[in-house]
PDB file of N, CA, C and O in Angstrom:
ATOM      1  N   MET A   1       1.227   4.633  -6.339  1.00  0.00           N
ATOM      2  CA  MET A   1       1.168   5.042  -4.949  1.00  0.00           C
ATOM      3  C   MET A   1       1.841   3.960  -4.098  1.00  0.00           C
ATOM      4  O   MET A   1       1.584   2.769  -4.270  1.00  0.00           O
ATOM      5  N   ALA A   2       2.692   4.390  -3.195  1.00  0.00           N
ATOM      6  CA  ALA A   2       3.381   3.453  -2.299  1.00  0.00           C
ATOM      7  C   ALA A   2       2.384   2.844  -1.312  1.00  0.00           C
ATOM      8  O   ALA A   2       1.358   3.441  -0.985  1.00  0.00           O
ATOM      9  N   MET A   3       2.709   1.668  -0.859  1.00  0.00           N
ATOM     10  CA  MET A   3       1.845   0.945   0.074  1.00  0.00           C
ATOM     11  C   MET A   3       2.360   1.159   1.502  1.00  0.00           C
ATOM     12  O   MET A   3       3.558   1.030   1.755  1.00  0.00           O
ATOM     13  N   ALA A   4       1.475   1.479   2.416  1.00  0.00           N
ATOM     14  CA  ALA A   4       1.843   1.701   3.814  1.00  0.00           C
ATOM     15  C   ALA A   4       2.096   0.369   4.518  1.00  0.00           C
ATOM     16  O   ALA A   4       1.503  -0.652   4.169  1.00  0.00           O
ATOM     17  N   ALA A   5       2.976   0.395   5.502  1.00  0.00           N
ATOM     18  CA  ALA A   5       3.329  -0.808   6.264  1.00  0.00           C
ATOM     19  C   ALA A   5       2.081  -1.449   6.890  1.00  0.00           C
ATOM     20  O   ALA A   5       1.957  -2.674   6.895  1.00  0.00           O
ATOM     21  N   ASP A   6       1.177  -0.649   7.407  1.00  0.00           N
ATOM     22  CA  ASP A   6      -0.047  -1.187   8.020  1.00  0.00           C
ATOM     23  C   ASP A   6      -0.912  -1.912   6.998  1.00  0.00           C
ATOM     24  O   ASP A   6      -1.562  -2.905   7.327  1.00  0.00           O
ATOM     25  N   ASP A   7      -0.925  -1.421   5.757  1.00  0.00           N
ATOM     26  CA  ASP A   7      -1.698  -2.071   4.703  1.00  0.00           C
ATOM     27  C   ASP A   7      -1.087  -3.412   4.317  1.00  0.00           C
ATOM     28  O   ASP A   7      -1.805  -4.379   4.064  1.00  0.00           O
ATOM     29  N   ILE A   8       0.237  -3.465   4.272  1.00  0.00           N
ATOM     30  CA  ILE A   8       0.935  -4.718   3.982  1.00  0.00           C
ATOM     31  C   ILE A   8       0.601  -5.742   5.061  1.00  0.00           C
ATOM     32  O   ILE A   8       0.246  -6.883   4.764  1.00  0.00           O
ATOM     33  N   LYS A   9       0.721  -5.319   6.311  1.00  0.00           N
ATOM     34  CA  LYS A   9       0.447  -6.221   7.431  1.00  0.00           C
ATOM     35  C   LYS A   9      -0.995  -6.717   7.403  1.00  0.00           C
ATOM     36  O   LYS A   9      -1.247  -7.897   7.646  1.00  0.00           O
ATOM     37  N   ALA A  10      -1.937  -5.834   7.113  1.00  0.00           N
ATOM     38  CA  ALA A  10      -3.348  -6.214   7.068  1.00  0.00           C
ATOM     39  C   ALA A  10      -3.602  -7.265   5.991  1.00  0.00           C
ATOM     40  O   ALA A  10      -4.328  -8.229   6.234  1.00  0.00           O
ATOM     41  N   LEU A  11      -3.018  -7.096   4.807  1.00  0.00           N
ATOM     42  CA  LEU A  11      -3.190  -8.079   3.738  1.00  0.00           C
ATOM     43  C   LEU A  11      -2.616  -9.436   4.142  1.00  0.00           C
ATOM     44  O   LEU A  11      -3.216 -10.478   3.878  1.00  0.00           O
ATOM     45  N   LEU A  12      -1.464  -9.411   4.775  1.00  0.00           N
ATOM     46  CA  LEU A  12      -0.833 -10.664   5.185  1.00  0.00           C
ATOM     47  C   LEU A  12      -1.643 -11.369   6.262  1.00  0.00           C
ATOM     48  O   LEU A  12      -1.815 -12.587   6.211  1.00  0.00           O
ATOM     49  N   LEU A  13      -2.136 -10.620   7.229  1.00  0.00           N
ATOM     50  CA  LEU A  13      -2.933 -11.227   8.294  1.00  0.00           C
ATOM     51  C   LEU A  13      -4.275 -11.736   7.771  1.00  0.00           C
ATOM     52  O   LEU A  13      -4.835 -12.685   8.318  1.00  0.00           O
ATOM     53  N   GLU A  14      -4.786 -11.114   6.723  1.00  0.00           N
ATOM     54  CA  GLU A  14      -6.024 -11.578   6.111  1.00  0.00           C
ATOM     55  C   GLU A  14      -5.834 -12.978   5.520  1.00  0.00           C
ATOM     56  O   GLU A  14      -6.734 -13.815   5.592  1.00  0.00           O
ATOM     57  N   SER A  15      -4.675 -13.220   4.944  1.00  0.00           N
ATOM     58  CA  SER A  15      -4.398 -14.510   4.312  1.00  0.00           C
ATOM     59  C   SER A  15      -3.793 -15.529   5.268  1.00  0.00           C
ATOM     60  O   SER A  15      -3.966 -16.735   5.087  1.00  0.00           O
ATOM     61  N   PHE A  16      -3.084 -15.047   6.281  1.00  0.00           N
ATOM     62  CA  PHE A  16      -2.394 -15.935   7.219  1.00  0.00           C
ATOM     63  C   PHE A  16      -2.915 -15.676   8.632  1.00  0.00           C
ATOM     64  O   PHE A  16      -2.203 -15.141   9.482  1.00  0.00           O
ATOM     65  N   ALA A  17      -4.155 -16.061   8.863  1.00  0.00           N
ATOM     66  CA  ALA A  17      -4.788 -15.849  10.173  1.00  0.00           C
ATOM     67  C   ALA A  17      -3.939 -16.506  11.261  1.00  0.00           C
ATOM     68  O   ALA A  17      -3.491 -17.643  11.115  1.00  0.00           O
ATOM     69  N   GLY A  18      -3.731 -15.784  12.335  1.00  0.00           N
ATOM     70  CA  GLY A  18      -2.964 -16.303  13.459  1.00  0.00           C
ATOM     71  C   GLY A  18      -1.465 -16.220  13.287  1.00  0.00           C
ATOM     72  O   GLY A  18      -0.711 -16.664  14.152  1.00  0.00           O
ATOM     73  N   ALA A  19      -1.023 -15.652  12.171  1.00  0.00           N
ATOM     74  CA  ALA A  19       0.419 -15.535  11.922  1.00  0.00           C
ATOM     75  C   ALA A  19       1.023 -14.420  12.760  1.00  0.00           C
ATOM     76  O   ALA A  19       0.331 -13.513  13.223  1.00  0.00           O
ATOM     77  N   GLN A  20       2.328 -14.514  12.939  1.00  0.00           N
ATOM     78  CA  GLN A  20       3.104 -13.432  13.533  1.00  0.00           C
ATOM     79  C   GLN A  20       3.704 -12.656  12.368  1.00  0.00           C
ATOM     80  O   GLN A  20       4.479 -13.209  11.588  1.00  0.00           O
ATOM     81  N   VAL A  21       3.350 -11.373  12.244  1.00  0.00           N
ATOM     82  CA  VAL A  21       3.796 -10.563  11.110  1.00  0.00           C
ATOM     83  C   VAL A  21       4.455  -9.295  11.631  1.00  0.00           C
ATOM     84  O   VAL A  21       3.894  -8.570  12.453  1.00  0.00           O
ATOM     85  N   GLU A  22       5.653  -9.048  11.133  1.00  0.00           N
ATOM     86  CA  GLU A  22       6.372  -7.813  11.449  1.00  0.00           C
ATOM     87  C   GLU A  22       6.790  -7.177  10.133  1.00  0.00           C
ATOM     88  O   GLU A  22       7.375  -7.838   9.275  1.00  0.00           O
ATOM     89  N   ILE A  23       6.487  -5.889   9.975  1.00  0.00           N
ATOM     90  CA  ILE A  23       6.883  -5.146   8.784  1.00  0.00           C
ATOM     91  C   ILE A  23       7.908  -4.097   9.202  1.00  0.00           C
ATOM     92  O   ILE A  23       7.651  -3.278  10.085  1.00  0.00           O
ATOM     93  N   ILE A  24       9.064  -4.132   8.560  1.00  0.00           N
ATOM     94  CA  ILE A  24      10.165  -3.227   8.894  1.00  0.00           C
ATOM     95  C   ILE A  24      10.429  -2.324   7.696  1.00  0.00           C
ATOM     96  O   ILE A  24      10.638  -2.812   6.585  1.00  0.00           O
ATOM     97  N   ASP A  25      10.422  -1.012   7.912  1.00  0.00           N
ATOM     98  CA  ASP A  25      10.753  -0.044   6.854  1.00  0.00           C
ATOM     99  C   ASP A  25      12.274   0.074   6.822  1.00  0.00           C
ATOM    100  O   ASP A  25      12.866   0.721   7.686  1.00  0.00           O
ATOM    101  N   LEU A  26      12.900  -0.543   5.840  1.00  0.00           N
ATOM    102  CA  LEU A  26      14.356  -0.666   5.807  1.00  0.00           C
ATOM    103  C   LEU A  26      15.081   0.655   5.558  1.00  0.00           C
ATOM    104  O   LEU A  26      16.178   0.865   6.076  1.00  0.00           O
ATOM    105  N   ALA A  27      14.483   1.540   4.775  1.00  0.00           N
ATOM    106  CA  ALA A  27      15.167   2.778   4.400  1.00  0.00           C
ATOM    107  C   ALA A  27      14.506   4.019   4.996  1.00  0.00           C
ATOM    108  O   ALA A  27      15.001   5.133   4.820  1.00  0.00           O
ATOM    109  N   GLY A  28      13.399   3.830   5.695  1.00  0.00           N
ATOM    110  CA  GLY A  28      12.692   4.968   6.268  1.00  0.00           C
ATOM    111  C   GLY A  28      11.966   5.804   5.229  1.00  0.00           C
ATOM    112  O   GLY A  28      11.574   6.940   5.497  1.00  0.00           O
ATOM    113  N   ASP A  29      11.787   5.232   4.029  1.00  0.00           N
ATOM    114  CA  ASP A  29      11.172   5.996   2.946  1.00  0.00           C
ATOM    115  C   ASP A  29       9.785   5.497   2.541  1.00  0.00           C
ATOM    116  O   ASP A  29       9.173   6.047   1.626  1.00  0.00           O
ATOM    117  N   GLY A  30       9.282   4.451   3.221  1.00  0.00           N
ATOM    118  CA  GLY A  30       7.978   3.916   2.881  1.00  0.00           C
ATOM    119  C   GLY A  30       7.938   3.160   1.568  1.00  0.00           C
ATOM    120  O   GLY A  30       6.858   2.898   1.039  1.00  0.00           O
ATOM    121  N   ASN A  31       9.103   2.803   1.032  1.00  0.00           N
ATOM    122  CA  ASN A  31       9.173   2.077  -0.239  1.00  0.00           C
ATOM    123  C   ASN A  31       9.993   0.797  -0.171  1.00  0.00           C
ATOM    124  O   ASN A  31       9.910  -0.037  -1.073  1.00  0.00           O
ATOM    125  N   HIS A  32      10.773   0.633   0.870  1.00  0.00           N
ATOM    126  CA  HIS A  32      11.658  -0.527   0.997  1.00  0.00           C
ATOM    127  C   HIS A  32      11.367  -1.214   2.332  1.00  0.00           C
ATOM    128  O   HIS A  32      11.727  -0.710   3.396  1.00  0.00           O
ATOM    129  N   TYR A  33      10.709  -2.372   2.255  1.00  0.00           N
ATOM    130  CA  TYR A  33      10.272  -3.058   3.456  1.00  0.00           C
ATOM    131  C   TYR A  33      10.881  -4.455   3.568  1.00  0.00           C
ATOM    132  O   TYR A  33      11.344  -5.044   2.591  1.00  0.00           O
ATOM    133  N   LYS A  34      10.858  -4.951   4.791  1.00  0.00           N
ATOM    134  CA  LYS A  34      11.125  -6.353   5.060  1.00  0.00           C
ATOM    135  C   LYS A  34       9.921  -6.878   5.827  1.00  0.00           C
ATOM    136  O   LYS A  34       9.463  -6.254   6.783  1.00  0.00           O
ATOM    137  N   ALA A  35       9.414  -8.026   5.403  1.00  0.00           N
ATOM    138  CA  ALA A  35       8.307  -8.665   6.098  1.00  0.00           C
ATOM    139  C   ALA A  35       8.826  -9.949   6.734  1.00  0.00           C
ATOM    140  O   ALA A  35       9.411 -10.795   6.057  1.00  0.00           O
ATOM    141  N   VAL A  36       8.609 -10.086   8.029  1.00  0.00           N
ATOM    142  CA  VAL A  36       8.956 -11.302   8.760  1.00  0.00           C
ATOM    143  C   VAL A  36       7.628 -11.958   9.132  1.00  0.00           C
ATOM    144  O   VAL A  36       6.835 -11.400   9.891  1.00  0.00           O
ATOM    145  N   ILE A  37       7.402 -13.150   8.586  1.00  0.00           N
ATOM    146  CA  ILE A  37       6.109 -13.815   8.744  1.00  0.00           C
ATOM    147  C   ILE A  37       6.322 -15.228   9.257  1.00  0.00           C
ATOM    148  O   ILE A  37       7.052 -16.012   8.651  1.00  0.00           O
ATOM    149  N   ALA A  38       5.691 -15.547  10.364  1.00  0.00           N
ATOM    150  CA  ALA A  38       5.703 -16.902  10.908  1.00  0.00           C
ATOM    151  C   ALA A  38       4.260 -17.394  10.905  1.00  0.00           C
ATOM    152  O   ALA A  38       3.382 -16.792  11.523  1.00  0.00           O
ATOM    153  N   SER A  39       4.031 -18.501  10.196  1.00  0.00           N
ATOM    154  CA  SER A  39       2.672 -19.010  10.054  1.00  0.00           C
ATOM    155  C   SER A  39       2.662 -20.529  10.039  1.00  0.00           C
ATOM    156  O   SER A  39       3.580 -21.159   9.513  1.00  0.00           O
ATOM    157  N   GLU A  40       1.632 -21.107  10.613  1.00  0.00           N
ATOM    158  CA  GLU A  40       1.439 -22.558  10.555  1.00  0.00           C
ATOM    159  C   GLU A  40       1.245 -23.022   9.112  1.00  0.00           C
ATOM    160  O   GLU A  40       1.566 -24.162   8.776  1.00  0.00           O
ATOM    161  N   GLN A  41       0.721 -22.143   8.262  1.00  0.00           N
ATOM    162  CA  GLN A  41       0.467 -22.500   6.866  1.00  0.00           C
ATOM    163  C   GLN A  41       1.753 -22.784   6.081  1.00  0.00           C
ATOM    164  O   GLN A  41       1.701 -23.382   5.006  1.00  0.00           O
ATOM    165  N   PHE A  42       2.896 -22.363   6.606  1.00  0.00           N
ATOM    166  CA  PHE A  42       4.168 -22.593   5.918  1.00  0.00           C
ATOM    167  C   PHE A  42       4.765 -23.968   6.226  1.00  0.00           C
ATOM    168  O   PHE A  42       5.732 -24.379   5.584  1.00  0.00           O
ATOM    169  N   ALA A  43       4.204 -24.672   7.189  1.00  0.00           N
ATOM    170  CA  ALA A  43       4.750 -25.973   7.595  1.00  0.00           C
ATOM    171  C   ALA A  43       4.796 -26.932   6.402  1.00  0.00           C
ATOM    172  O   ALA A  43       3.807 -27.112   5.692  1.00  0.00           O
ATOM    173  N   GLY A  44       5.958 -27.538   6.203  1.00  0.00           N
ATOM    174  CA  GLY A  44       6.135 -28.518   5.146  1.00  0.00           C
ATOM    175  C   GLY A  44       6.310 -27.934   3.756  1.00  0.00           C
ATOM    176  O   GLY A  44       6.445 -28.683   2.788  1.00  0.00           O
ATOM    177  N   LYS A  45       6.310 -26.624   3.637  1.00  0.00           N
ATOM    178  CA  LYS A  45       6.463 -25.963   2.348  1.00  0.00           C
ATOM    179  C   LYS A  45       7.910 -25.490   2.169  1.00  0.00           C
ATOM    180  O   LYS A  45       8.574 -25.111   3.134  1.00  0.00           O
ATOM    181  N   SER A  46       8.381 -25.519   0.935  1.00  0.00           N
ATOM    182  CA  SER A  46       9.721 -24.998   0.640  1.00  0.00           C
ATOM    183  C   SER A  46       9.721 -23.480   0.807  1.00  0.00           C
ATOM    184  O   SER A  46       8.664 -22.850   0.850  1.00  0.00           O
ATOM    185  N   ARG A  47      10.896 -22.912   0.898  1.00  0.00           N
ATOM    186  CA  ARG A  47      11.016 -21.449   1.011  1.00  0.00           C
ATOM    187  C   ARG A  47      10.380 -20.774  -0.206  1.00  0.00           C
ATOM    188  O   ARG A  47       9.700 -19.758  -0.064  1.00  0.00           O
ATOM    189  N   VAL A  48      10.596 -21.326  -1.386  1.00  0.00           N
ATOM    190  CA  VAL A  48      10.010 -20.763  -2.606  1.00  0.00           C
ATOM    191  C   VAL A  48       8.481 -20.788  -2.517  1.00  0.00           C
ATOM    192  O   VAL A  48       7.828 -19.793  -2.832  1.00  0.00           O
ATOM    193  N   ALA A  49       7.917 -21.899  -2.097  1.00  0.00           N
ATOM    194  CA  ALA A  49       6.461 -22.010  -1.965  1.00  0.00           C
ATOM    195  C   ALA A  49       5.925 -21.017  -0.927  1.00  0.00           C
ATOM    196  O   ALA A  49       4.869 -20.415  -1.125  1.00  0.00           O
ATOM    197  N   GLN A  50       6.652 -20.853   0.167  1.00  0.00           N
ATOM    198  CA  GLN A  50       6.243 -19.894   1.192  1.00  0.00           C
ATOM    199  C   GLN A  50       6.199 -18.479   0.612  1.00  0.00           C
ATOM    200  O   GLN A  50       5.247 -17.735   0.848  1.00  0.00           O
ATOM    201  N   HIS A  51       7.218 -18.119  -0.134  1.00  0.00           N
ATOM    202  CA  HIS A  51       7.291 -16.776  -0.708  1.00  0.00           C
ATOM    203  C   HIS A  51       6.200 -16.588  -1.765  1.00  0.00           C
ATOM    204  O   HIS A  51       5.635 -15.500  -1.876  1.00  0.00           O
ATOM    205  N   GLN A  52       5.900 -17.622  -2.533  1.00  0.00           N
ATOM    206  CA  GLN A  52       4.811 -17.532  -3.505  1.00  0.00           C
ATOM    207  C   GLN A  52       3.481 -17.300  -2.798  1.00  0.00           C
ATOM    208  O   GLN A  52       2.634 -16.562  -3.301  1.00  0.00           O
ATOM    209  N   MET A  53       3.293 -17.916  -1.652  1.00  0.00           N
ATOM    210  CA  MET A  53       2.077 -17.710  -0.867  1.00  0.00           C
ATOM    211  C   MET A  53       1.968 -16.258  -0.412  1.00  0.00           C
ATOM    212  O   MET A  53       0.885 -15.672  -0.429  1.00  0.00           O
ATOM    213  N   VAL A  54       3.100 -15.682  -0.006  1.00  0.00           N
ATOM    214  CA  VAL A  54       3.107 -14.286   0.434  1.00  0.00           C
ATOM    215  C   VAL A  54       2.771 -13.367  -0.741  1.00  0.00           C
ATOM    216  O   VAL A  54       1.946 -12.464  -0.602  1.00  0.00           O
ATOM    217  N   TYR A  55       3.400 -13.588  -1.887  1.00  0.00           N
ATOM    218  CA  TYR A  55       3.112 -12.755  -3.057  1.00  0.00           C
ATOM    219  C   TYR A  55       1.633 -12.831  -3.433  1.00  0.00           C
ATOM    220  O   TYR A  55       1.031 -11.818  -3.785  1.00  0.00           O
ATOM    221  N   ALA A  56       1.052 -14.017  -3.361  1.00  0.00           N
ATOM    222  CA  ALA A  56      -0.375 -14.169  -3.659  1.00  0.00           C
ATOM    223  C   ALA A  56      -1.219 -13.382  -2.659  1.00  0.00           C
ATOM    224  O   ALA A  56      -2.225 -12.778  -3.031  1.00  0.00           O
ATOM    225  N   ALA A  57      -0.812 -13.388  -1.396  1.00  0.00           N
ATOM    226  CA  ALA A  57      -1.551 -12.671  -0.354  1.00  0.00           C
ATOM    227  C   ALA A  57      -1.517 -11.161  -0.573  1.00  0.00           C
ATOM    228  O   ALA A  57      -2.426 -10.451  -0.143  1.00  0.00           O
ATOM    229  N   LEU A  58      -0.480 -10.673  -1.234  1.00  0.00           N
ATOM    230  CA  LEU A  58      -0.342  -9.229  -1.454  1.00  0.00           C
ATOM    231  C   LEU A  58      -1.176  -8.737  -2.631  1.00  0.00           C
ATOM    232  O   LEU A  58      -1.181  -7.543  -2.930  1.00  0.00           O
ATOM    233  N   LYS A  59      -1.873  -9.635  -3.293  1.00  0.00           N
ATOM    234  CA  LYS A  59      -2.900  -9.301  -4.281  1.00  0.00           C
ATOM    235  C   LYS A  59      -2.446  -8.304  -5.338  1.00  0.00           C
ATOM    236  O   LYS A  59      -3.120  -7.302  -5.574  1.00  0.00           O
ATOM    237  N   GLY A  60      -1.328  -8.566  -5.966  1.00  0.00           N
ATOM    238  CA  GLY A  60      -0.882  -7.744  -7.080  1.00  0.00           C
ATOM    239  C   GLY A  60      -0.028  -6.544  -6.726  1.00  0.00           C
ATOM    240  O   GLY A  60       0.385  -5.808  -7.621  1.00  0.00           O
ATOM    241  N   ALA A  61       0.247  -6.323  -5.465  1.00  0.00           N
ATOM    242  CA  ALA A  61       1.049  -5.155  -5.083  1.00  0.00           C
ATOM    243  C   ALA A  61       2.490  -5.261  -5.579  1.00  0.00           C
ATOM    244  O   ALA A  61       3.159  -4.240  -5.739  1.00  0.00           O
ATOM    245  N   MET A  62       2.972  -6.464  -5.822  1.00  0.00           N
ATOM    246  CA  MET A  62       4.349  -6.645  -6.279  1.00  0.00           C
ATOM    247  C   MET A  62       4.466  -6.677  -7.802  1.00  0.00           C
ATOM    248  O   MET A  62       5.543  -6.415  -8.336  1.00  0.00           O
ATOM    249  N   ASP A  63       3.387  -6.991  -8.507  1.00  0.00           N
ATOM    250  CA  ASP A  63       3.502  -7.164  -9.958  1.00  0.00           C
ATOM    251  C   ASP A  63       2.862  -6.050 -10.780  1.00  0.00           C
ATOM    252  O   ASP A  63       2.767  -6.154 -12.003  1.00  0.00           O
ATOM    253  N   GLY A  64       2.429  -4.997 -10.118  1.00  0.00           N
ATOM    254  CA  GLY A  64       1.901  -3.852 -10.851  1.00  0.00           C
ATOM    255  C   GLY A  64       0.438  -3.928 -11.224  1.00  0.00           C
ATOM    256  O   GLY A  64      -0.043  -3.078 -11.975  1.00  0.00           O
ATOM    257  N   THR A  65      -0.291  -4.920 -10.724  1.00  0.00           N
ATOM    258  CA  THR A  65      -1.714  -5.023 -11.061  1.00  0.00           C
ATOM    259  C   THR A  65      -2.615  -4.407  -9.993  1.00  0.00           C
ATOM    260  O   THR A  65      -3.838  -4.516 -10.077  1.00  0.00           O
ATOM    261  N   ASN A  66      -2.028  -3.771  -9.008  1.00  0.00           N
ATOM    262  CA  ASN A  66      -2.767  -3.162  -7.914  1.00  0.00           C
ATOM    263  C   ASN A  66      -2.424  -1.670  -7.889  1.00  0.00           C
ATOM    264  O   ASN A  66      -1.310  -1.295  -8.255  1.00  0.00           O
ATOM    265  N   ASP A  67      -3.355  -0.816  -7.465  1.00  0.00           N
ATOM    266  CA  ASP A  67      -3.073   0.621  -7.382  1.00  0.00           C
ATOM    267  C   ASP A  67      -1.964   0.928  -6.392  1.00  0.00           C
ATOM    268  O   ASP A  67      -1.094   1.751  -6.678  1.00  0.00           O
ATOM    269  N   ALA A  68      -1.979   0.283  -5.236  1.00  0.00           N
ATOM    270  CA  ALA A  68      -0.921   0.465  -4.244  1.00  0.00           C
ATOM    271  C   ALA A  68       0.233  -0.462  -4.623  1.00  0.00           C
ATOM    272  O   ALA A  68       0.027  -1.657  -4.834  1.00  0.00           O
ATOM    273  N   GLN A  69       1.425   0.077  -4.707  1.00  0.00           N
ATOM    274  CA  GLN A  69       2.580  -0.682  -5.184  1.00  0.00           C
ATOM    275  C   GLN A  69       3.660  -0.813  -4.113  1.00  0.00           C
ATOM    276  O   GLN A  69       3.892   0.096  -3.317  1.00  0.00           O
ATOM    277  N   LEU A  70       4.303  -1.958  -4.122  1.00  0.00           N
ATOM    278  CA  LEU A  70       5.477  -2.182  -3.292  1.00  0.00           C
ATOM    279  C   LEU A  70       6.700  -2.102  -4.191  1.00  0.00           C
ATOM    280  O   LEU A  70       6.803  -2.835  -5.174  1.00  0.00           O
ATOM    281  N   HIS A  71       7.610  -1.229  -3.862  1.00  0.00           N
ATOM    282  CA  HIS A  71       8.827  -1.095  -4.669  1.00  0.00           C
ATOM    283  C   HIS A  71       9.806  -2.236  -4.354  1.00  0.00           C
ATOM    284  O   HIS A  71      10.354  -2.869  -5.257  1.00  0.00           O
ATOM    285  N   ALA A  72      10.009  -2.479  -3.068  1.00  0.00           N
ATOM    286  CA  ALA A  72      10.961  -3.526  -2.658  1.00  0.00           C
ATOM    287  C   ALA A  72      10.467  -4.179  -1.372  1.00  0.00           C
ATOM    288  O   ALA A  72      10.083  -3.500  -0.420  1.00  0.00           O
ATOM    289  N   LEU A  73      10.485  -5.516  -1.365  1.00  0.00           N
ATOM    290  CA  LEU A  73      10.047  -6.251  -0.191  1.00  0.00           C
ATOM    291  C   LEU A  73      10.950  -7.462   0.006  1.00  0.00           C
ATOM    292  O   LEU A  73      10.943  -8.392  -0.801  1.00  0.00           O
ATOM    293  N   ALA A  74      11.722  -7.442   1.080  1.00  0.00           N
ATOM    294  CA  ALA A  74      12.509  -8.597   1.467  1.00  0.00           C
ATOM    295  C   ALA A  74      11.619  -9.479   2.328  1.00  0.00           C
ATOM    296  O   ALA A  74      10.836  -8.978   3.135  1.00  0.00           O
ATOM    297  N   LEU A  75      11.739 -10.796   2.158  1.00  0.00           N
ATOM    298  CA  LEU A  75      10.896 -11.719   2.913  1.00  0.00           C
ATOM    299  C   LEU A  75      11.716 -12.638   3.797  1.00  0.00           C
ATOM    300  O   LEU A  75      12.763 -13.148   3.400  1.00  0.00           O
ATOM    301  N   GLU A  76      11.215 -12.834   4.997  1.00  0.00           N
ATOM    302  CA  GLU A  76      11.719 -13.871   5.902  1.00  0.00           C
ATOM    303  C   GLU A  76      10.497 -14.648   6.361  1.00  0.00           C
ATOM    304  O   GLU A  76       9.651 -14.117   7.082  1.00  0.00           O
ATOM    305  N   THR A  77      10.403 -15.895   5.949  1.00  0.00           N
ATOM    306  CA  THR A  77       9.246 -16.701   6.305  1.00  0.00           C
ATOM    307  C   THR A  77       9.693 -17.934   7.083  1.00  0.00           C
ATOM    308  O   THR A  77      10.784 -18.465   6.874  1.00  0.00           O
ATOM    309  N   LYS A  78       8.822 -18.371   7.981  1.00  0.00           N
ATOM    310  CA  LYS A  78       9.100 -19.570   8.762  1.00  0.00           C
ATOM    311  C   LYS A  78       7.798 -20.155   9.268  1.00  0.00           C
ATOM    312  O   LYS A  78       6.801 -19.454   9.441  1.00  0.00           O
ATOM    313  N   ALA A  79       7.833 -21.456   9.501  1.00  0.00           N
ATOM    314  CA  ALA A  79       6.662 -22.148  10.013  1.00  0.00           C
ATOM    315  C   ALA A  79       6.602 -22.025  11.538  1.00  0.00           C
ATOM    316  O   ALA A  79       7.630 -22.025  12.215  1.00  0.00           O
ATOM    317  N   LEU A  80       5.401 -21.924  12.052  1.00  0.00           N
ATOM    318  CA  LEU A  80       5.207 -21.899  13.509  1.00  0.00           C
ATOM    319  C   LEU A  80       5.170 -23.326  14.028  1.00  0.00           C
ATOM    320  O   LEU A  80       5.016 -23.542  15.230  1.00  0.00           O
TER     321      LEU A  80
END
């Protein structure tokens, strides 16, 4: 089952309290998203570390261990 944009945003905000999160449906099909996340928690972290934090926050939606699945997710992360 595809994951809704609101569900993606909710998971991210749960892990990154106070973050600025924008979810963009790139293809209009509910399967290809871009997440733009600005969080204080990213300060001093490499881009790779930031993206690993996001994947962890999505609780298995990217690796097939969750019922709701993300087919494609582009990430843009930055520190506040």
